[in-house]
All heavy atoms as TSV, in Angstrom:
chain	resi	resn	atom	element	x	y	z
A	1	MET	N	N	48.726	-3.523	-0.960
A	1	MET	CA	C	47.440	-3.444	-0.297
A	1	MET	C	C	46.513	-4.487	-0.908
A	1	MET	O	O	46.320	-4.551	-2.099
A	1	MET	CB	C	46.872	-2.039	-0.504
A	1	MET	CG	C	45.536	-1.852	0.140
A	1	MET	SD	S	45.186	-0.113	0.370
A	1	MET	CE	C	43.947	0.172	-0.817
A	2	SER	N	N	45.949	-5.341	-0.088
A	2	SER	CA	C	45.040	-6.360	-0.594
A	2	SER	C	C	43.596	-5.883	-0.502
A	2	SER	O	O	43.228	-5.139	0.392
A	2	SER	CB	C	45.205	-7.665	0.187
A	2	SER	OG	O	44.768	-7.482	1.506
A	3	VAL	N	N	42.809	-6.328	-1.449
A	3	VAL	CA	C	41.403	-5.959	-1.492
A	3	VAL	C	C	40.591	-7.237	-1.385
A	3	VAL	O	O	40.798	-8.180	-2.131
A	3	VAL	CB	C	41.053	-5.226	-2.810
A	3	VAL	CG1	C	39.574	-4.901	-2.861
A	3	VAL	CG2	C	41.889	-3.978	-2.960
A	4	LYS	N	N	39.668	-7.271	-0.439
A	4	LYS	CA	C	38.824	-8.442	-0.282
A	4	LYS	C	C	37.794	-8.475	-1.397
A	4	LYS	O	O	37.213	-7.461	-1.749
A	4	LYS	CB	C	38.112	-8.422	1.071
A	4	LYS	CG	C	39.036	-8.570	2.244
A	4	LYS	CD	C	38.240	-8.612	3.525
A	4	LYS	CE	C	39.152	-8.811	4.706
A	4	LYS	NZ	N	38.412	-8.862	5.952
A	5	SER	N	N	37.539	-9.650	-1.946
A	5	SER	CA	C	36.580	-9.770	-3.034
A	5	SER	C	C	35.143	-9.620	-2.543
A	5	SER	O	O	34.250	-9.333	-3.330
A	5	SER	CB	C	36.747	-11.117	-3.745
A	5	SER	OG	O	36.498	-12.165	-2.829
A	6	ASP	N	N	34.912	-9.783	-1.247
A	6	ASP	CA	C	33.555	-9.648	-0.723
A	6	ASP	C	C	33.275	-8.250	-0.173
A	6	ASP	O	O	32.225	-8.008	0.393
A	6	ASP	CB	C	33.283	-10.702	0.351
A	6	ASP	CG	C	34.235	-10.597	1.541
A	6	ASP	OD1	O	35.270	-9.927	1.432
A	6	ASP	OD2	O	33.933	-11.206	2.572
A	7	TYR	N	N	34.191	-7.329	-0.387
A	7	TYR	CA	C	34.025	-5.947	0.077
A	7	TYR	C	C	32.976	-5.240	-0.767
A	7	TYR	O	O	32.987	-5.312	-1.990
A	7	TYR	CB	C	35.351	-5.196	-0.013
A	7	TYR	CG	C	35.227	-3.721	0.281
A	7	TYR	CD1	C	35.090	-3.270	1.584
A	7	TYR	CD2	C	35.219	-2.787	-0.740
A	7	TYR	CE1	C	34.964	-1.921	1.861
A	7	TYR	CE2	C	35.096	-1.435	-0.474
A	7	TYR	CZ	C	34.970	-1.004	0.827
A	7	TYR	OH	O	34.836	0.328	1.099
A	8	ILE	N	N	32.058	-4.547	-0.110
A	8	ILE	CA	C	31.044	-3.760	-0.806
A	8	ILE	C	C	31.247	-2.298	-0.432
A	8	ILE	O	O	31.260	-1.942	0.741
A	8	ILE	CB	C	29.620	-4.212	-0.440
A	8	ILE	CG1	C	29.413	-5.668	-0.840
A	8	ILE	CG2	C	28.595	-3.325	-1.117
A	8	ILE	CD1	C	28.062	-6.219	-0.443
A	9	ASP	N	N	31.416	-1.494	-1.452
A	9	ASP	CA	C	31.631	-0.067	-1.278
A	9	ASP	C	C	30.437	0.560	-0.556
A	9	ASP	O	O	29.286	0.267	-0.880
A	9	ASP	CB	C	31.810	0.558	-2.659
A	9	ASP	CG	C	32.318	1.984	-2.615
A	9	ASP	OD1	O	31.876	2.752	-1.732
A	9	ASP	OD2	O	33.142	2.333	-3.459
A	10	ARG	N	N	30.693	1.435	0.392
A	10	ARG	CA	C	29.614	2.089	1.139
A	10	ARG	C	C	28.717	2.923	0.238
A	10	ARG	O	O	27.536	3.090	0.512
A	10	ARG	CB	C	30.187	2.960	2.259
A	10	ARG	CG	C	30.728	2.126	3.414
A	10	ARG	CD	C	31.112	2.981	4.571
A	10	ARG	NE	N	32.262	3.814	4.206
A	10	ARG	CZ	C	32.750	4.787	4.953
A	10	ARG	NH1	N	32.184	5.076	6.095
A	10	ARG	NH2	N	33.783	5.480	4.557
A	11	ARG	N	N	29.265	3.440	-0.858
A	11	ARG	CA	C	28.437	4.205	-1.800
A	11	ARG	C	C	27.363	3.320	-2.425
A	11	ARG	O	O	26.241	3.762	-2.643
A	11	ARG	CB	C	29.304	4.820	-2.899
A	11	ARG	CG	C	30.258	5.886	-2.369
A	11	ARG	CD	C	31.215	6.318	-3.436
A	11	ARG	NE	N	32.078	5.174	-3.769
A	11	ARG	CZ	C	33.025	5.204	-4.677
A	11	ARG	NH1	N	33.242	6.277	-5.387
A	11	ARG	NH2	N	33.768	4.144	-4.910
A	12	ILE	N	N	27.717	2.077	-2.706
A	12	ILE	CA	C	26.749	1.132	-3.274
A	12	ILE	C	C	25.656	0.845	-2.265
A	12	ILE	O	O	24.464	0.847	-2.594
A	12	ILE	CB	C	27.450	-0.173	-3.716
A	12	ILE	CG1	C	28.414	0.119	-4.869
A	12	ILE	CG2	C	26.429	-1.236	-4.104
A	12	ILE	CD1	C	29.334	-1.030	-5.206
A	13	LEU	N	N	26.049	0.621	-1.032
A	13	LEU	CA	C	25.059	0.358	0.013
A	13	LEU	C	C	24.130	1.556	0.201
A	13	LEU	O	O	22.915	1.397	0.361
A	13	LEU	CB	C	25.760	0.018	1.332
A	13	LEU	CG	C	26.570	-1.274	1.348
A	13	LEU	CD1	C	27.313	-1.405	2.676
A	13	LEU	CD2	C	25.687	-2.469	1.097
A	14	LYS	N	N	24.699	2.754	0.160
A	14	LYS	CA	C	23.901	3.972	0.313
A	14	LYS	C	C	22.907	4.121	-0.840
A	14	LYS	O	O	21.743	4.465	-0.635
A	14	LYS	CB	C	24.832	5.189	0.374
A	14	LYS	CG	C	24.126	6.489	0.614
A	14	LYS	CD	C	25.124	7.632	0.702
A	14	LYS	CE	C	24.407	8.962	0.883
A	14	LYS	NZ	N	25.333	10.086	0.917
A	15	SER	N	N	23.356	3.835	-2.054
A	15	SER	CA	C	22.475	3.926	-3.224
A	15	SER	C	C	21.341	2.916	-3.136
A	15	SER	O	O	20.181	3.243	-3.410
A	15	SER	CB	C	23.269	3.690	-4.515
A	15	SER	OG	O	24.219	4.704	-4.705
A	16	LYS	N	N	21.658	1.685	-2.777
A	16	LYS	CA	C	20.629	0.647	-2.667
A	16	LYS	C	C	19.622	0.985	-1.575
A	16	LYS	O	O	18.422	0.774	-1.746
A	16	LYS	CB	C	21.267	-0.716	-2.420
A	16	LYS	CG	C	21.955	-1.255	-3.652
A	16	LYS	CD	C	22.478	-2.650	-3.436
A	16	LYS	CE	C	23.124	-3.166	-4.695
A	16	LYS	NZ	N	23.480	-4.564	-4.611
A	17	LYS	N	N	20.103	1.545	-0.475
A	17	LYS	CA	C	19.201	1.940	0.601
A	17	LYS	C	C	18.274	3.058	0.139
A	17	LYS	O	O	17.076	3.036	0.416
A	17	LYS	CB	C	20.003	2.388	1.823
A	17	LYS	CG	C	19.144	2.790	2.991
A	17	LYS	CD	C	19.979	3.222	4.188
A	17	LYS	CE	C	19.069	3.653	5.326
A	17	LYS	NZ	N	19.820	4.203	6.444
A	18	ALA	N	N	18.832	4.023	-0.579
A	18	ALA	CA	C	18.019	5.133	-1.085
A	18	ALA	C	C	16.960	4.635	-2.065
A	18	ALA	O	O	15.810	5.078	-2.027
A	18	ALA	CB	C	18.916	6.182	-1.753
A	19	LEU	N	N	17.323	3.692	-2.932
A	19	LEU	CA	C	16.358	3.128	-3.877
A	19	LEU	C	C	15.249	2.373	-3.146
A	19	LEU	O	O	14.070	2.492	-3.488
A	19	LEU	CB	C	17.058	2.204	-4.872
A	19	LEU	CG	C	17.893	2.899	-5.939
A	19	LEU	CD1	C	18.771	1.896	-6.666
A	19	LEU	CD2	C	16.990	3.636	-6.923
A	20	LYS	N	N	15.629	1.614	-2.138
A	20	LYS	CA	C	14.642	0.857	-1.370
A	20	LYS	C	C	13.664	1.799	-0.663
A	20	LYS	O	O	12.449	1.601	-0.720
A	20	LYS	CB	C	15.365	-0.019	-0.338
A	20	LYS	CG	C	14.449	-0.853	0.512
A	20	LYS	CD	C	15.257	-1.691	1.502
A	20	LYS	CE	C	14.371	-2.467	2.441
A	20	LYS	NZ	N	15.140	-3.263	3.392
A	21	GLU	N	N	14.195	2.832	-0.037
A	21	GLU	CA	C	13.336	3.789	0.669
A	21	GLU	C	C	12.431	4.542	-0.301
A	21	GLU	O	O	11.261	4.787	-0.004
A	21	GLU	CB	C	14.190	4.749	1.492
A	21	GLU	CG	C	14.848	4.068	2.684
A	21	GLU	CD	C	15.830	4.955	3.426
A	21	GLU	OE1	O	16.075	6.104	2.991
A	21	GLU	OE2	O	16.369	4.490	4.446
A	22	ALA	N	N	12.964	4.888	-1.480
A	22	ALA	CA	C	12.154	5.574	-2.480
A	22	ALA	C	C	11.030	4.665	-2.966
A	22	ALA	O	O	9.887	5.108	-3.119
A	22	ALA	CB	C	13.030	6.016	-3.657
A	23	LEU	N	N	11.332	3.384	-3.184
A	23	LEU	CA	C	10.309	2.441	-3.631
A	23	LEU	C	C	9.210	2.296	-2.592
A	23	LEU	O	O	8.019	2.350	-2.917
A	23	LEU	CB	C	10.929	1.078	-3.938
A	23	LEU	CG	C	9.956	-0.010	-4.381
A	23	LEU	CD1	C	9.215	0.388	-5.645
A	23	LEU	CD2	C	10.682	-1.327	-4.574
A	24	ILE	N	N	9.580	2.154	-1.350
A	24	ILE	CA	C	8.590	2.019	-0.273
A	24	ILE	C	C	7.711	3.263	-0.204
A	24	ILE	O	O	6.485	3.164	-0.098
A	24	ILE	CB	C	9.287	1.744	1.075
A	24	ILE	CG1	C	9.898	0.338	1.058
A	24	ILE	CG2	C	8.313	1.896	2.242
A	24	ILE	CD1	C	10.850	0.053	2.206
A	25	SER	N	N	8.326	4.417	-0.315
A	25	SER	CA	C	7.579	5.669	-0.279
A	25	SER	C	C	6.613	5.776	-1.463
A	25	SER	O	O	5.450	6.159	-1.305
A	25	SER	CB	C	8.557	6.846	-0.286
A	25	SER	OG	O	7.878	8.060	-0.328
A	26	LEU	N	N	7.092	5.427	-2.641
A	26	LEU	CA	C	6.257	5.498	-3.836
A	26	LEU	C	C	5.101	4.502	-3.781
A	26	LEU	O	O	4.005	4.788	-4.270
A	26	LEU	CB	C	7.100	5.245	-5.091
A	26	LEU	CG	C	8.010	6.387	-5.501
A	26	LEU	CD1	C	9.059	5.912	-6.501
A	26	LEU	CD2	C	7.196	7.531	-6.089
A	27	MET	N	N	5.333	3.345	-3.179
A	27	MET	CA	C	4.286	2.329	-3.103
A	27	MET	C	C	3.138	2.761	-2.187
A	27	MET	O	O	2.046	2.220	-2.281
A	27	MET	CB	C	4.873	0.989	-2.660
A	27	MET	CG	C	5.711	0.343	-3.749
A	27	MET	SD	S	6.500	-1.188	-3.244
A	27	MET	CE	C	5.094	-2.255	-3.097
A	28	LYS	N	N	3.390	3.737	-1.354
A	28	LYS	CA	C	2.321	4.286	-0.516
A	28	LYS	C	C	1.404	5.202	-1.319
A	28	LYS	O	O	0.277	5.459	-0.917
A	28	LYS	CB	C	2.919	5.047	0.668
A	28	LYS	CG	C	3.627	4.144	1.648
A	28	LYS	CD	C	4.281	4.937	2.756
A	28	LYS	CE	C	5.042	4.007	3.695
A	28	LYS	NZ	N	5.762	4.754	4.736
A	29	MET	N	N	1.934	5.697	-2.468
A	29	MET	CA	C	1.179	6.651	-3.277
A	29	MET	C	C	0.664	6.057	-4.589
A	29	MET	O	O	-0.312	6.543	-5.139
A	29	MET	CB	C	2.059	7.858	-3.608
A	29	MET	CG	C	2.498	8.631	-2.380
A	29	MET	SD	S	3.524	10.053	-2.796
A	29	MET	CE	C	5.086	9.270	-3.120
A	30	LYS	N	N	1.369	5.041	-5.099
A	30	LYS	CA	C	1.032	4.467	-6.401
A	30	LYS	C	C	1.042	2.944	-6.317
A	30	LYS	O	O	1.679	2.373	-5.434
A	30	LYS	CB	C	2.077	4.847	-7.458
A	30	LYS	CG	C	2.194	6.286	-7.796
A	30	LYS	CD	C	3.245	6.446	-8.881
A	30	LYS	CE	C	3.323	7.857	-9.404
A	30	LYS	NZ	N	4.248	7.952	-10.543
A	31	GLU	N	N	0.384	2.322	-7.290
A	31	GLU	CA	C	0.493	0.877	-7.413
A	31	GLU	C	C	1.876	0.564	-7.967
A	31	GLU	O	O	2.455	1.356	-8.720
A	31	GLU	CB	C	-0.574	0.334	-8.355
A	31	GLU	CG	C	-1.962	0.357	-7.762
A	31	GLU	CD	C	-2.940	-0.396	-8.634
A	31	GLU	OE1	O	-2.564	-1.461	-9.174
A	31	GLU	OE2	O	-4.062	0.090	-8.777
A	32	PHE	N	N	2.395	-0.616	-7.630
A	32	PHE	CA	C	3.735	-1.008	-8.047
A	32	PHE	C	C	3.919	-0.889	-9.563
A	32	PHE	O	O	4.922	-0.375	-10.038
A	32	PHE	CB	C	4.036	-2.438	-7.574
A	32	PHE	CG	C	5.398	-2.924	-7.961
A	32	PHE	CD1	C	6.518	-2.488	-7.286
A	32	PHE	CD2	C	5.552	-3.794	-9.026
A	32	PHE	CE1	C	7.781	-2.926	-7.649
A	32	PHE	CE2	C	6.806	-4.236	-9.399
A	32	PHE	CZ	C	7.924	-3.798	-8.706
A	33	LYS	N	N	2.941	-1.362	-10.315
A	33	LYS	CA	C	3.070	-1.371	-11.777
A	33	LYS	C	C	3.072	0.033	-12.379
A	33	LYS	O	O	3.437	0.202	-13.536
A	33	LYS	CB	C	1.969	-2.227	-12.414
A	33	LYS	CG	C	0.573	-1.696	-12.208
A	33	LYS	CD	C	-0.445	-2.642	-12.810
A	33	LYS	CE	C	-1.853	-2.109	-12.564
A	33	LYS	NZ	N	-2.852	-3.005	-13.127
A	34	GLU	N	N	2.689	1.028	-11.616
A	34	GLU	CA	C	2.676	2.412	-12.094
A	34	GLU	C	C	3.972	3.157	-11.802
A	34	GLU	O	O	4.191	4.266	-12.288
A	34	GLU	CB	C	1.509	3.176	-11.466
A	34	GLU	CG	C	0.150	2.648	-11.857
A	34	GLU	CD	C	-0.977	3.332	-11.096
A	34	GLU	OE1	O	-0.713	3.971	-10.065
A	34	GLU	OE2	O	-2.125	3.199	-11.548
A	35	ILE	N	N	4.855	2.560	-11.016
A	35	ILE	CA	C	6.109	3.210	-10.632
A	35	ILE	C	C	7.131	3.044	-11.753
A	35	ILE	O	O	7.376	1.943	-12.227
A	35	ILE	CB	C	6.650	2.630	-9.313
A	35	ILE	CG1	C	5.651	2.897	-8.180
A	35	ILE	CG2	C	8.019	3.223	-8.970
A	35	ILE	CD1	C	5.968	2.192	-6.893
A	36	THR	N	N	7.712	4.150	-12.173
A	36	THR	CA	C	8.703	4.129	-13.246
A	36	THR	C	C	10.120	4.254	-12.675
A	36	THR	O	O	10.312	4.645	-11.514
A	36	THR	CB	C	8.461	5.293	-14.227
A	36	THR	OG1	O	8.672	6.531	-13.528
A	36	THR	CG2	C	7.052	5.249	-14.810
A	37	VAL	N	N	11.084	3.941	-13.527
A	37	VAL	CA	C	12.486	4.131	-13.139
A	37	VAL	C	C	12.720	5.612	-12.829
A	37	VAL	O	O	13.401	5.953	-11.865
A	37	VAL	CB	C	13.436	3.641	-14.254
A	37	VAL	CG1	C	14.880	4.020	-13.945
A	37	VAL	CG2	C	13.308	2.139	-14.436
A	38	LYS	N	N	12.118	6.474	-13.613
A	38	LYS	CA	C	12.266	7.917	-13.383
A	38	LYS	C	C	11.763	8.297	-11.996
A	38	LYS	O	O	12.418	9.064	-11.280
A	38	LYS	CB	C	11.499	8.696	-14.452
A	38	LYS	CG	C	11.639	10.187	-14.337
A	38	LYS	CD	C	10.890	10.894	-15.450
A	38	LYS	CE	C	10.998	12.397	-15.309
A	38	LYS	NZ	N	10.278	13.100	-16.378
A	39	ASP	N	N	10.597	7.749	-11.597
A	39	ASP	CA	C	10.069	8.015	-10.253
A	39	ASP	C	C	11.062	7.566	-9.183
A	39	ASP	O	O	11.317	8.283	-8.211
A	39	ASP	CB	C	8.751	7.263	-10.025
A	39	ASP	CG	C	7.608	7.744	-10.897
A	39	ASP	OD1	O	7.603	8.919	-11.305
A	39	ASP	OD2	O	6.703	6.918	-11.160
A	40	LEU	N	N	11.605	6.371	-9.363
A	40	LEU	CA	C	12.537	5.809	-8.371
A	40	LEU	C	C	13.795	6.649	-8.229
A	40	LEU	O	O	14.197	6.977	-7.116
A	40	LEU	CB	C	12.930	4.385	-8.758
A	40	LEU	CG	C	12.019	3.284	-8.303
A	40	LEU	CD1	C	12.469	1.955	-8.897
A	40	LEU	CD2	C	11.983	3.186	-6.797
A	41	VAL	N	N	14.412	6.970	-9.359
A	41	VAL	CA	C	15.678	7.697	-9.266
A	41	VAL	C	C	15.477	9.125	-8.763
A	41	VAL	O	O	16.330	9.653	-8.052
A	41	VAL	CB	C	16.476	7.675	-10.592
A	41	VAL	CG1	C	16.880	6.263	-10.945
A	41	VAL	CG2	C	15.734	8.327	-11.723
A	42	GLN	N	N	14.342	9.730	-9.089
A	42	GLN	CA	C	14.069	11.063	-8.551
A	42	GLN	C	C	13.847	10.992	-7.047
A	42	GLN	O	O	14.350	11.821	-6.298
A	42	GLN	CB	C	12.859	11.690	-9.235
A	42	GLN	CG	C	13.164	12.185	-10.628
A	42	GLN	CD	C	11.957	12.807	-11.305
A	42	GLN	OE1	O	10.814	12.581	-10.925
A	42	GLN	NE2	N	12.217	13.591	-12.336
A	43	GLY	N	N	13.115	9.981	-6.594
A	43	GLY	CA	C	12.865	9.825	-5.167
A	43	GLY	C	C	14.117	9.502	-4.376
A	43	GLY	O	O	14.268	9.900	-3.226
A	44	ALA	N	N	15.032	8.782	-5.016
A	44	ALA	CA	C	16.280	8.386	-4.346
A	44	ALA	C	C	17.398	9.403	-4.576
A	44	ALA	O	O	18.472	9.279	-3.996
A	44	ALA	CB	C	16.724	7.019	-4.853
A	45	ASP	N	N	17.151	10.404	-5.417
A	45	ASP	CA	C	18.150	11.411	-5.782
A	45	ASP	C	C	19.398	10.753	-6.378
A	45	ASP	O	O	20.526	11.043	-5.996
A	45	ASP	CB	C	18.506	12.291	-4.589
A	45	ASP	CG	C	19.246	13.560	-4.995
A	45	ASP	OD1	O	19.043	14.008	-6.145
A	45	ASP	OD2	O	20.020	14.085	-4.185
A	46	LEU	N	N	19.150	9.836	-7.328
A	46	LEU	CA	C	20.222	9.142	-8.035
A	46	LEU	C	C	20.003	9.315	-9.535
A	46	LEU	O	O	18.951	9.776	-9.960
A	46	LEU	CB	C	20.205	7.645	-7.701
A	46	LEU	CG	C	20.418	7.269	-6.238
A	46	LEU	CD1	C	20.166	5.783	-6.038
A	46	LEU	CD2	C	21.815	7.637	-5.786
A	47	ASN	N	N	20.989	8.905	-10.327
A	47	ASN	CA	C	20.782	8.948	-11.770
A	47	ASN	C	C	20.429	7.557	-12.283
A	47	ASN	O	O	20.600	6.559	-11.587
A	47	ASN	CB	C	21.984	9.551	-12.509
A	47	ASN	CG	C	23.226	8.710	-12.395
A	47	ASN	OD1	O	23.187	7.502	-12.562
A	47	ASN	ND2	N	24.352	9.347	-12.121
A	48	ARG	N	N	19.923	7.503	-13.507
A	48	ARG	CA	C	19.469	6.233	-14.080
A	48	ARG	C	C	20.599	5.217	-14.176
A	48	ARG	O	O	20.388	4.025	-13.985
A	48	ARG	CB	C	18.856	6.475	-15.461
A	48	ARG	CG	C	17.546	7.214	-15.406
A	48	ARG	CD	C	17.046	7.590	-16.794
A	48	ARG	NE	N	16.826	6.452	-17.651
A	48	ARG	CZ	C	15.668	5.808	-17.778
A	48	ARG	NH1	N	14.628	6.220	-17.098
A	48	ARG	NH2	N	15.553	4.780	-18.580
A	49	GLY	N	N	21.797	5.667	-14.472
A	49	GLY	CA	C	22.938	4.759	-14.568
A	49	GLY	C	C	23.190	4.034	-13.262
A	49	GLY	O	O	23.479	2.833	-13.247
A	50	THR	N	N	23.065	4.750	-12.162
A	50	THR	CA	C	23.241	4.138	-10.844
A	50	THR	C	C	22.167	3.091	-10.605
A	50	THR	O	O	22.444	2.011	-10.086
A	50	THR	CB	C	23.193	5.204	-9.733
A	50	THR	OG1	O	24.212	6.171	-9.986
A	50	THR	CG2	C	23.388	4.591	-8.358
A	51	PHE	N	N	20.946	3.387	-11.007
A	51	PHE	CA	C	19.851	2.432	-10.846
A	51	PHE	C	C	20.157	1.143	-11.605
A	51	PHE	O	O	20.081	0.054	-11.037
A	51	PHE	CB	C	18.531	3.024	-11.358
A	51	PHE	CG	C	17.418	2.025	-11.422
A	51	PHE	CD1	C	16.721	1.676	-10.278
A	51	PHE	CD2	C	17.076	1.419	-12.618
A	51	PHE	CE1	C	15.692	0.736	-10.327
A	51	PHE	CE2	C	16.059	0.486	-12.686
A	51	PHE	CZ	C	15.366	0.146	-11.535
A	52	PHE	N	N	20.500	1.251	-12.879
A	52	PHE	CA	C	20.733	0.057	-13.680
A	52	PHE	C	C	21.979	-0.698	-13.234
A	52	PHE	O	O	22.007	-1.929	-13.246
A	52	PHE	CB	C	20.777	0.404	-15.170
A	52	PHE	CG	C	19.421	0.746	-15.707
A	52	PHE	CD1	C	19.086	2.049	-16.035
A	52	PHE	CD2	C	18.443	-0.227	-15.846
A	52	PHE	CE1	C	17.828	2.372	-16.507
A	52	PHE	CE2	C	17.174	0.079	-16.317
A	52	PHE	CZ	C	16.863	1.383	-16.654
A	53	THR	N	N	23.006	0.007	-12.792
A	53	THR	CA	C	24.188	-0.662	-12.240
A	53	THR	C	C	23.816	-1.434	-10.982
A	53	THR	O	O	24.273	-2.553	-10.772
A	53	THR	CB	C	25.289	0.365	-11.925
A	53	THR	OG1	O	25.640	1.051	-13.119
A	53	THR	CG2	C	26.513	-0.294	-11.330
A	54	SER	N	N	22.966	-0.852	-10.160
A	54	SER	CA	C	22.513	-1.500	-8.930
A	54	SER	C	C	21.735	-2.776	-9.240
A	54	SER	O	O	21.934	-3.810	-8.611
A	54	SER	CB	C	21.636	-0.539	-8.126
A	54	SER	OG	O	21.091	-1.172	-7.005
A	55	ILE	N	N	20.865	-2.728	-10.231
A	55	ILE	CA	C	20.074	-3.890	-10.608
A	55	ILE	C	C	20.976	-4.993	-11.140
A	55	ILE	O	O	20.831	-6.158	-10.777
A	55	ILE	CB	C	19.006	-3.510	-11.670
A	55	ILE	CG1	C	17.986	-2.547	-11.081
A	55	ILE	CG2	C	18.321	-4.743	-12.229
A	55	ILE	CD1	C	17.246	-3.056	-9.868
A	56	ILE	N	N	21.935	-4.646	-11.979
A	56	ILE	CA	C	22.847	-5.638	-12.542
A	56	ILE	C	C	23.678	-6.286	-11.445
A	56	ILE	O	O	23.827	-7.497	-11.393
A	56	ILE	CB	C	23.748	-5.007	-13.622
A	56	ILE	CG1	C	22.897	-4.650	-14.843
A	56	ILE	CG2	C	24.879	-5.936	-14.009
A	56	ILE	CD1	C	23.603	-3.769	-15.848
A	57	SER	N	N	24.209	-5.493	-10.520
A	57	SER	CA	C	25.045	-6.055	-9.452
A	57	SER	C	C	24.208	-6.919	-8.498
A	57	SER	O	O	24.694	-7.908	-7.974
A	57	SER	CB	C	25.768	-4.956	-8.675
A	57	SER	OG	O	24.871	-4.179	-7.927
A	58	THR	N	N	22.943	-6.580	-8.306
A	58	THR	CA	C	22.064	-7.381	-7.462
A	58	THR	C	C	21.802	-8.741	-8.105
A	58	THR	O	O	21.824	-9.766	-7.432
A	58	THR	CB	C	20.724	-6.654	-7.215
A	58	THR	OG1	O	20.997	-5.418	-6.575
A	58	THR	CG2	C	19.794	-7.465	-6.340
A	59	LYS	N	N	21.578	-8.766	-9.407
A	59	LYS	CA	C	21.326	-10.025	-10.108
A	59	LYS	C	C	22.543	-10.927	-10.072
A	59	LYS	O	O	22.424	-12.136	-10.005
A	59	LYS	CB	C	20.901	-9.759	-11.547
A	59	LYS	CG	C	19.487	-9.233	-11.650
A	59	LYS	CD	C	19.058	-9.101	-13.084
A	59	LYS	CE	C	17.611	-8.646	-13.152
A	59	LYS	NZ	N	17.145	-8.523	-14.539
A	60	ARG	N	N	23.733	-10.344	-10.117
A	60	ARG	CA	C	24.956	-11.135	-10.083
A	60	ARG	C	C	25.192	-11.781	-8.727
A	60	ARG	O	O	25.837	-12.808	-8.636
A	60	ARG	CB	C	26.158	-10.277	-10.452
A	60	ARG	CG	C	26.182	-9.907	-11.907
A	60	ARG	CD	C	27.416	-9.133	-12.238
A	60	ARG	NE	N	27.372	-8.718	-13.626
A	60	ARG	CZ	C	28.114	-7.758	-14.129
A	60	ARG	NH1	N	28.976	-7.127	-13.368
A	60	ARG	NH2	N	28.025	-7.432	-15.396
A	61	THR	N	N	24.694	-11.175	-7.671
A	61	THR	CA	C	24.931	-11.699	-6.321
A	61	THR	C	C	23.869	-12.688	-5.887
A	61	THR	O	O	23.993	-13.317	-4.855
A	61	THR	CB	C	25.018	-10.564	-5.286
A	61	THR	OG1	O	23.810	-9.819	-5.284
A	61	THR	CG2	C	26.214	-9.667	-5.569
A	62	CYS	N	N	22.794	-12.821	-6.654
A	62	CYS	CA	C	21.712	-13.751	-6.290
A	62	CYS	C	C	22.029	-15.156	-6.707
A	62	CYS	O	O	22.721	-15.457	-7.567
A	62	CYS	CB	C	20.401	-13.312	-6.927
A	62	CYS	SG	S	19.757	-11.791	-6.230
C-alpha cells in the first residue's frame, strides 16, 4: 500500500478547523493579545498537545 506524501489526515484538518473557529469566536469577545492557549483549546475542545502539534506542522508547510 502506497502512501502519498501530500496526504493530510482528516483528523488534522478537523483540529485546525476547530482551532480557527474557536479563535474567531474568542476574538468577538476578547482582544487578540488577551487570548490564551488555554482559551483556544477549551473553545476547540482539544488538548494543548494537539494545539502545539498543529502550530509546528503549520510552520513546516509554510
